[in-house]
Structures are given as structure tokens and as C-alpha cells.
N, C-alpha and C positions, 0 to 999 in steps of 0.2 A: 504493499499500499504506500502511495505517495501523497503528500500534502505540501503544496507549494514547493514541489521539487525535492522534498525530504523523504527518504526511505525510513518509514517508521520502524523498520526492524533495527535500525541503528540505536534506537531508545533502548532496546533490550541489551545490546552490546554496552551501550553507555552505562546502564545501571550496573552491570557486571563489573565494569572498569572502575566506577566510583565505589563500589563496595569492596572489591579485592584490592584496588590500588596496585594492580599487577596485570601486565599484558598476558603473562603466562597463566596465572591462576584465573583470569576471566576467560581465557581461551579454554581451560580445563572445565570450568564451570558450564560453559555453553556447548561443550563437545565439538570445538572447532580447532583448526590448526593455529598455531602461534602466528604464522604470516597473515592468516586471515583476519585474526583479531587486530594485528598491527595495522592492516589496510583499513579496518573499520575505525581505529583510533584517528588514523590520518583523515578519513572522511569526516569524522566528528569534529576534528579541530577546524577543518576548513569550513563546516557548516556554523559553528559557533564563533569562529574567529578567536579561539581561546585554546591554550595548550592542554587544558583539562588535567593532565598529569605532568609534573616536573620533578626532575631528579634533585634529590637532597642527599648527597653521599651515596650510600649504596641503596637507598630506597626511593620510591616515587611518592610524591605528596600531591594532594589535590590543590589546584589553584583556588583563590578566593571565589571566582565565578562557579567553579565545579562544586564548591561546598554548598552554594545556594541552590543548586539543581537536585540534591539528593531527595528531599522531602517530596517536592511536587512530582518528580519523576516516579518515585515509588508508588505515589497515589494514582498517577496516571495508569501505570502498568497493572496496578491491583484492580482498578476500575475497568480496565479492558478485559482482564481475565474474568472478572465477574460478568461482564456483558456477554462474552463468549460462551459462558456456562449457563446463561438463561435459557430454560426450556430443554436443556440437554438431559438425556436420561442418565441416571446414576445406578449402578449395580455394585454394591459393596462387595459381593463375592468375586468380582472380576476387576474391580478398579484397582488402580496403582496410584497411590497419593500419600503424601507425608503432611500430617497436621502438626502444627507448632504451638505449643501452649507454654504460657508463664504462670507459675504458681509457687506458693511456699513449699518448703519441704514437709511441712505439716499437712498441707492439702494434697501433695503428691503421695503421701503415706495413706491417706484416707481414700483417695479416688482412683489411683492408678491400679490396684488390685482388680476391682470390678471392670474397670475400662480395658485392661489387658486381657481379661477373660472374654469380654464381648468382642474384641477385635479377633481373638484367636478363633472364636466360633463363627463370626458373622462377615469378617473381612480379612482373609489371610494375607492380603498384599497391601492393605493399609498400614501406614507406619505412624508412630507418634513420637515426637521430640519434645522434651520438657526441659526448660530453662528455669532456674529459681528466680523468684520475684526480685526486682530491684527498680530504682527510680527511672529506668529507661523502658519500663514495661509498657506504659501508655503510649509513649512515642513510637515504639516498635509496633504496637497494635494499630495505631493511627497509619502508619506508613505501609503497613501490609507485610512486615517483616515476621510477625506472628499472627496466628489465626485467632487465638482465644487467650484471655487472661482470667485467672481465678483471683479474686482480691476481696478484701474487706469491703463492706458496703460503702464506706467513706473512701472515695478514690483520692482525697487529699492526703491520706496516709501514704500512698504509694508515690505521689508526686504532686506537692503542693503548687507548683509552678505551671502544671499542664493546663493549656487553655484552648486546645484545639477542640473541634466539634464534638458532640455527645456521641456516646456509643449506645448500642442496644445492650440490655442487661436483664439477667435472669437470676433470681435467688436459687442457689442449689442445695445448701444445707446450713444448719445452725448448730451451734455448740455453746458451751458455757465454760467459765474458768472455774477451776479448783486449785488448791494449794498442795504443793509437795514439800514436806519438811523431813529432816532426819530423825529416825527413831531415837537417836541419842540427844536430840535437842530438849533440854530440860525445860525451856520456856513453853514448849508446846506439848508437854507430857499429858496434860488434862484437856487438850484442844487448843484451838487458836482463836483468840478474841481480837477485837478491833485494835486495842492498844497495842498488843504484841506484834500485830501485823504492821502497824505504822512505824514502831521503833526498831524492828529487825531489819538486817541488810537483805536485799533482794538481788536476784539475777533476772535479767530480762533479755529479749532477743531484738536484734536490729538487722533487717534483711540486707544490708550493704548499701553503698552509695547513698546514705542518708534516708532510706526508706524506713519510716517509723512503724513499728508493730502496734496493734491495739494495746498490747501488754505495756509496752513503753510509754505510750500516750497516757494510759490510765495511771501509771506510777508517777509521771510528771505532774498530772493534775492533782494527785493526792499528795504531793510533795514527799514521796518516799526516797529513801536512800538506796540507789542502785550500786551495788558493789561490783558486780560483774556484768558485761554485756557480751552476748555470744551470737554467732552468725546464723544458727538454725534452731528451730523450735525444738527438735529432737535432742540437742545439747543440754537444754534447760535442766532436766532431772539429774544429769551426770555430775553437776557441781555441788549438789545438795549434800550427799552422805558425809557424815562426820563434821558438819558445820552447823552454824545457826542460821544459814541462808535459807530464804524462803523463795521457791519457784512457783509463779502463777502460770498454770498451763492449761491449754484446752482439754476438756475431759476426754475427748476421743483419743487424744495422744496416749493416754495411760489406760485404755480399755483392757489391755492385757498388763496385769500387774506383776507378772512374774519377773519382769526386769527391774523392779523397784526394791531391790534388796537393800535394806538399811534405810528405807524411807517408808513414809506412810502418807495417805492422801486425806486432806481435810477440806471441808467447805470453806469457801472464801467469806471472811467475816464482814467485808465491805462490798457494797453494791458496785459491780463492774458491769458495763453493758454486755449483753450477750454477743457472741460472735455470729455474724451473718456473712457467709461467704457467697459471692455472686460471680456469675460468668459473664464476661464482657466480650462483644465483638463489634467490629465495624459495620455500619449499616449497609455497606456495599455487599456483604456476604449474606444478607437477609434471604435472598431468593436463590442462592446457590445451592443446588440440590445436594451436593457432597457435604457442604458446610452445615446445612439443615440436618442431614443424617447424623454428622458427628456430634452436633449440639445435642441431638436426642440421645446419643450414647451417653453423653455426660449427665444429662438429666435422669436417664434410667439408672446409671451408676449411683448417683446420689439418692435416689429413691429406695435403693436397696440398703442403705446404711441403717443400722438400728436406731431408734430414738435415744436421745441422750439418757433418759430416765431408765433405759435398759442396760446401760453400760455398767462395767464392774466398778464398785466404789473405790 
């Protein structure tokens, strides 16, 4: 296809070059030869009147003009893909596709077992790639770099500065916070009251690159002393044994108490908002049959989770 004399296939090559910052890697990504990609780069430079990639020592860097192209180009290509998929049939048993998701390690621990089982039974050639949540998640979702994000209901926790357009969203599961303390902690021998909770040291999770967890936000609002910050939810209980530290964790994380040796689970004495995990996707994927199918897989997986009240104490 040509538009005002421009071969629109060059946009695909341009996106690969901007992402990989390497002619060789861009060629490998698009399964073309390096000379073919070099020729595409020459045509792109001629079309835009810009070098796009410039050498800095042993590496190539994007020019300032090229940096401004990344987001709009990714949006254009994602919209084009969605348009081409409108009305097309989708058979999960024969389709070959990779879905990319961002979520916390906690959500991955909860959701991936039923999702992997569903894919094994219903879609043998469908793949799923999961990256842990960080403050780039919403940008990557908006640009089309990932297909879904599972996040807390308040997206400001993920990225307070994100101001791009709205996403489609659906609640997929809820949870509540409980406390884990060491069995050797004399202050909680007879239970955990509000005063002990306020004056004890705490451990909380931060998902990296400044992404604040609900746990950390609640502790800041309560003015609690955070002694240790860890990068994953699963790490929270591991720093508790033999200390006076309190970990406030999602109850679903400790549904199997066999790994809690030297610890006990107690109700949280202060009111902390319940956990509401939501699935977000770009509106352009609303009517894509493959995306609609995979979102239903996510919904079905969450529907099979036991209610919080049925979890082990």
C-alpha cells in the first residue's frame, strides 16, 4: 500500500528499527536479510529527511526526531492490526499467537495455573508471556507493546503521571489483607491489636521503578514504620520469622500455610481497603476475536478461584 508515494510496509521496518536500535536485530525480528533491512533504513531516512539511527561508539542511538515517532507509530500499527482482524474467524485450536500480559507476581501466582491449564486444553499453539508490573505498564499497554494489564483498581498506583486515553477495564477478583507475624514475637502472643500494629516495624512491597503497592500506600497513610521494602509480594513472608516485623499480605497468597513455618496468620486490626484486581486493555482490541477470546479465558480463570472466606486461615 502506498500513501502519497510512501510504502506503508516501511512503517513496520521503522518500528522494528526504533525498538531494536540495530539493523541486525530488526532484520532478525522481521525475518528478512540484513541488506534488505539496511535498504529499508536508507529509504526511511530519505522519506523523513532524518538519520533515525546514529552511531555512538559501538552502539546506535535514536535521533531526537526518531524518539518522537515511537508512540504514534506503535499506535498506528496496533490500530492497523486491529482493523485487519475485524470480522476474521478465530479458532483457538489452530491459531498461533502470543499474548503479552503485565501483572504482579502475586496475580501471576493466582491466575497463571488456571490460565495455563485452559491454554493446554483449548489452544495448544497459543502462548502467553508475562512481565512483572512496573510504572511502564500503562505506557506499554497504550502503545500496543502488551495486550493486557492486571492492576489494582486505582491505576494511579501503577503510574501517577499517565495521562493517555482511557482503557477498557473489568474486575476479575478480590482479596483482603491479613497479617503474618513470627510465632516467636512476644508482642503478638495473644493476638494483634491496633496499637501493636502501629508501633511495630513493617515490611512492604514496591514493584520497581516507583510503582506503589496498595500495601505501601496504606502504610504511608497510616504513618507506619516500614523497615524493609521488597520487590515481590511472595518475598513478604520470608523476612518475618525470628523478628518483630509484621507483613501485611493478600490472603490468597497464604492459602497454603505449609510454607509458613515459624509464622502465624492474624486478622489485620486496622481497616485497609480490600484488594480489587482489574484487567485493562486498549479499546482498539475490543472487537478483535482473538483478544476477546483470551480475555474470556482470564475471566473464566478468575471465576474458578475460591472465595476468600473459603481460604485457609
